[in-house]
N, C-alpha and C positions, 0 to 999 in steps of 0.2 A: 579409389583410382582416381587423380584428378588429371583431367583431359586438356590440351592446353591446343589451341590452334592459333596463326595468324588471322588478326580480325579482319584483314581484305580479303584472306581466304574463303575466311566462315559468311562474309557477305555476298562474296560472288556464289558461293555454291548456293544459298539458301535462296538468292536470284535464280537459279539453275532450278533449283529446285520446282518453285512459284511457276517458272515459266514451262515446264514439264506437265505437272499436274494441269494449269490452266488449259496446255494443248487436249490432254488426257479429258479432259471434263467437255471442252468443246467437242471432241471425237466421241465420245459417249454419250452426249446430249443430258448431262448431269450439270449444267450451267443452273437451271432455274430452282426448280421444287427442291430438287435435294441440296442444292446449294442452300438454299432457304430455310430449310427443314437443322442444317446446321446452326446456324444461327440463332434461328428459335429456340431450339434447343439450349444453348445457354443465356438466353434471356429467360425462357420459362422456369428453368431450374434456380434461375435468383429471385424470382418473383415469387415459385412456392416456397421456397427455403426462407425468404422474408416473411411471408405471409405466416408459416409457421412459428419460425421468430417473434413475431409482434403479436399474434395471438397468443402465444406462452408466456410470453411478456405480461399481458394483460392479467394472466391468472397468477405466476409467479414473479414478482418484480425481483429485482437485481440479477447478479450473474448464479443463477440457476446450473449453468454446466458447472461452476469454476470444481466442484469435488471430482466429478467423473465426464470430462471434457467428451473421450471418445463417443458418451451415449450422445451428447447434442452432437455433437458432427455426426454420425452414424443416422442421426435423423435430417441431417443438410443431407447427407450422400444420399438417403434414399428419395429423397425430394428431388435429388439431382437427377437418377435415374427414372424416377417416374416421369420427371421432364422431356428426357432423353426417348422413352421408350411411346409416350405420346407423339414427340416430334416426329419418329422413323413412322410411323404406324399412321398418319392423321396428316404428314405435312408432304414426304416424300413423294407419294403417289405412287412407288413403285418399291418392289423386296430385291431387286436386282441388285446383289452386293456391288457388281462391278462398276455401276453408275455413282454407289454411295462411296464409295472406297474413293473416288476419282475427288466427287466434290467433299468430303471431310477431310482430306488430306491438302486440298486447294487450298481451305478455309484456313486450316493450322499452319499451313506457310504464308498464308496473306495476313494473319495475325501474327507470326513471327515479325515480318516484314514492318507490321507495323510497330511492334516492341522496340525494333530495332533503331530506329527512327528517336524514341528518348535513351533506352539502352545500349549501344549497338551489340556488345559485348554478351547479350542475352540469348545472339544469334545460334551459340551452340546449343541450346534447350529444343530448338528447332531442326537438325542436322541429322542425327542418327537414325531417329525413328522413319522421318520422311523417305531417307535416301535409301532403306533397304526397304519399304515397299516400291517405290523407283524401281530399284533392282528386280521385284518382285512381277511387275508389271510389264517391263522389259523380259523378263527370263522365258515369261508366258509362250513367245514364240516358238522354243525350243521343249518347253515343260509345261503339260497342261496345267498342274498341278502349282507351279511354280508362282503366281500371283497367290493364290490362297494362303501357301507356307509363308511368303512376305508379308502377308496382310497380319497371320497372326503374330510373327516375329515381331512386326509394326508394335502392334496392341501391346504386346508383355514388352519391348522397349519403350516405350511412350510410359507406362507404369511405371518401372527401374528409372526413370532419367525424371520424370515430373514428382512420382509419389513421394521422397525425401525433400522436395523440395517445398511442396502443399504438406506436409507436417511440419518442416520447420516455419511456413508462415503461419500455423496453427500455434505453434509456440508461441511467436512473435505477438501475435493479436488475441491473445488467450481471453484477453478483456472483453473481447467482440467489437466488433459485431462478426458472430461465424456462419450468417448467411453468408455471405460474399465468399466463402469457397463454393460454394455450389455449382456456378460456372467451372472452377476451374476441376472440380471433380465431373463433371458433363466429359469436359474436353477429355481426360481421359477416359472415361469409359464408353464414348462413342464407338471407336477403332472395333471393341469387343463386341459392342450391341449389334453394330453393322454386319458382324458376322451370325449373330442369330437373327438377324432379322427375317429370312424365310419361315424362322420356327415361330415368332412372332407372331405373321401373317396368317398363322393357320386358328391363331384365337380370336373369337367374334369381337369385332371395334369395341363394342359397349363393355364388353367382358374385360378386356384387356385395358379400357381406361379407368373402371371401377376399380379393379384391382393395380394398377399402377399408382391410387390417388391414394387408395384404402394402405397401400407399403408406407408413403410417405405421414399419411397420420397416424399410421401405428407408432412409426418412429418419434414421434414427437408426442404423443401421447407415453410413451415410456421414458421420455426424458422429462416428463412432468411430474412423473410419480418418483425418479429419481434424487436421493439426498442432496442441496445445492453445496453442502460444505462438510469436511471431512477433519480430522485430525493431523493431515498432509498438507492437504489447501483449504486452509481456513478462510473466511470474511475478514475482507477489512473493515475494520470496528474500531475507528481513534477517538474519545471521548473530548471534549473541550469547554473550558468552562470560560465564556467570552464577558469581560466585564467592558463596558462603554463609559467611558470617563465621561462625556459630554453629556448623556443623559442618566447616569449614574442608577445604570441600571445591569442585571446579570442575567445571563442567559447559559444554557446546555447546550451542549451542540455534537450532534455524532456525524463525523463522515465515514460513510461507509457506502454499500454499491447501493444503494438505493431501497433494499429490502428494507418493508416496516420493522421499525425499533421495538424490543420486547419490552415496553414502559410506559405504564398507564400516564397519561396526563394530556395536554393538548399541543402534539407534538405536529408540527407542520415542516413540509420541506423547502425551504428558500434557499437564496443566494444571500452570502455574507461580505461584507465589504471587502476582506482580505483575501477572496478566493472568488474563482469563476465556477467550480463543483460546490454543487447543491448540497445540504447538511439538511439534516432532522436537527428541528430549534424549536426547545420549550423554555419558561419563565423560569430563571431560578433566582435562588435567594441571594441576596446583596454581598458583596463579598468585594471589597474595593481593594482594587492592583493599579498601582501607579504607573501610568503607560510610558514608554519612552520619550524622552524631549528631544528638541531640534531648536538650535541658534542659530539666528544668519549671523555669521561674524563679520561679512565684507560684502558688498552689491557693487558690479561695478556695468553700467550700461557700454555696451556691445551692438552696433548695427543695427540699430532698434529692438534689442534682445537686453534679456536683463540675465546678468553670470554671479550669481549665486555661490556663496561660499559659506556652506551650512557643518556644525557643530553636533554630532550626534551625542545623548546621554542615554546610555542604555535604562538606568534605573533598575538593574536586575535582569531584566532582557536578555536573552541567547540569542534571540534573534530578531532584527529590526526592520521592519516595511515602511517604505515612503511610497503612497499609491495617489494617483490623480487621475479623474476620468476624463471622458471625451468633453475636448473644447479647453484642455490646460495649455494646449500649445506648447509641451517640449519641446526641447530643439536637439539638448545632450545632456547626458549626464553620466557622473564617472567618478571614481575616487583620485584618477591619476588621468595622463597624458595617454594617446587621443581620448576623447571620450566615445563613449557609446554614443552612435547617432540614434536621434527617433524621426523615422517617418509623419507625416501629416496626416490628422482625421485618425487617429489610434484609437479603439475602443478603451483603453485605458495604458498610464503609463505604471508600471511596477518597479523603485528601487530596491535592491535587500542587502541586509548588510549579516554576516551569520558569525558569531564567535565571539569569544572573549576582547577579539581588537575592535568590535563596532562600539564600545564605553570609550565616546573620545575621538571616535575619526572624523574627519572631517570630507566633505564629499561637493562636488559641484556642479550647481543645476543651471540650463540657460532656457530660459525662460522667454520666450517671442512676446512682444510686447511689454507695458509698462504697467498692466491692470494685475493686482494682487489675486491668485492664484488660490483655492482651496485644496488641501489635502489631507489624507486621514494616512496617521500612521499608527504602527502596527508594532508591538512586542511580543512575543510569546515566550513562555518558558515551560519546561518539562515538569510534569506534575499537573496534581488537582488539586482544589482544597478539599477540608475533610467534607464539606456538604456534598461532596460528585462520590462518595464510598457510596454509598447505595446504587450507582450505576455502575460503575463498577462491578460489584459482587454477583449483580443480575444480568451481565454480560454474557453474552451465550458461550456455551463450552466451547465450541467450535468458531471463535473469532477473537482475533487480537489487534491492537493498532499495527500498522505496518507502513512504509516507508515513514515513520516518523512517533513518536511518545504520546501517549496522552500528554496533552500542555492546557495552562492557561494562557489565554490571551487578553490583551490590555489595547483597547482600542481608543483613540482621541482626534478629535481634529484641529488644523492649525493652519493658519490662512500666511503665504508667502509671498 
């Protein structure tokens, strides 16, 4: 069900809820340590999840969670659960739930108000659970169990409203970093754990600490032994043959998630001129490939800059890229008017054309100053030379090219 509220009404209601919980937290003396514990739970959850993710990444390179992401995210939320338990046991200074409730919902509404400065519509996520909690606190005057019922109902509502959103974030960020979901998970867990705080207090502090950390460690151990890829969720593994016409040398390159390649030889993970994503690279037999060409058709001086009209020759390439590095001082580029404007000091400039219309296509470059600039021109076409057949045959079973086929790439340098 889609719930729609007027924006102004939602923001005013959120402000009133924040004010209500601020007064309650002050009245219940829950402003310092209980509030600090809520903040610490989120920070510590992110820290524990990051540590687990980082350490496991040193052992298992690549997207080791790809096949069964629920296993890795369970480890993330186990880390968040451990962090929440530690914060509630060692930082709050009290097991009194009335104080902890006020502190948490004050923290949540304050967080919601902060988010609204960036995305005002997000207020709707921070209204219903706090409102139910506030009604429970008010209703305690007439029924002694009203606040506890409101607390449990608010915790359930928080899970129902935040849970699906977190699941969508997991899908969106399936490539990582997965540890970033830990603070969101902690936010959902805290109100439920607050209701269990008296039971947690009956456990020895050191025993509780060891148990919480063991829970997180166990989650990451299970993730470490879970297969990384499956038939349904395969590894990115695109093979490229790269011919450099300037040095008359060839290289094989593998574009994957960073996991080691199952090939013998001197494979090194480096950044190639045509992509910022690193690839595994090894020397390859010489298979000359004609790179695209570019010719200056017209050059005009414009207010201290040079406007160049260029014409591409594809020479069999299906896509053409024209790349310049930092200091090229490109002002604008494009195939028509208006041109794509470039800011100053970019790390690199990339102009790309794909399709059959690129052969003979004309583009305009505006370069600041009158000095020549060195460019790298790149042409790519689908398919590989015969010399790459052993690599294709030895590609892992649960791996395939994604977002693009295996390809042959030709590189050359031009000065314009």
